[in-house]
N, C-alpha and C positions, 0 to 999 in steps of 0.2 A: 125523804125527810132525814135529818140528822138527829136521830133519837137520842144518842148519847149527849149531844150538845143541849138539847131541850131538857133532858133529865138533870144534867149538871146545873143548868140555870135554875130549874125548879128546886133542886136540892139546896141551892144557895139562897133560896127565898127571893129571887130577883125576877122582875118583870122583863119583857123584851125591851121596853122603853129604857129601863135602868141600865141594861147591858149596852144598848145602843149609845146612851149618853157616856158611859164609861169608855166606849170605843171611839167616841167622837163622830158618830154617824147618825143618820136618821133611823127611826124605828123600822121603817119599811125596808131599808137596806139591810138591817140586821135580820129581819124576818126572812128575807130571801136567802141569807146564808143559812139560817136555821132550817128552812124548808128544803134546802139543797138545790135551789134554782140559781144560786150565785156562788161562785167559788170563794171569793174573799181574798184579800192580800195576805201575804205571809206575815206581815206585821200585825194584822188583825188576829191571826191564829196564835201568834206569840202572846198577845195580850190576853186572849181567851184562855190559853194554857196557864198563864200566871194567875188569872182571876179565879179559875176553877181548880187549879192544882191537879189537872189531868192532862196527860200528854195529848198534844194536838192531833196526833195520828188517830187516837181513839175518838176525840171529839169530831173529827172530819168524816168519820165513817158514815156512809149513807145506809139507810135501811129501807126496805120496801114497805114497811108499815107506816 
């Protein structure tokens, strides 16, 4: 799981569906990125970095929890 990504989304008060819509993808596709089972395109990470104002290297970090 990408704990930092999930926490950033929650701190922004957004649902997975809202983030997916912002990114122009399905909610399920976004969930796979957040859960760490899908890598995601660099353009997606650029948009997430802009949305949450957190460097994508931090957002991409996987945790074992």
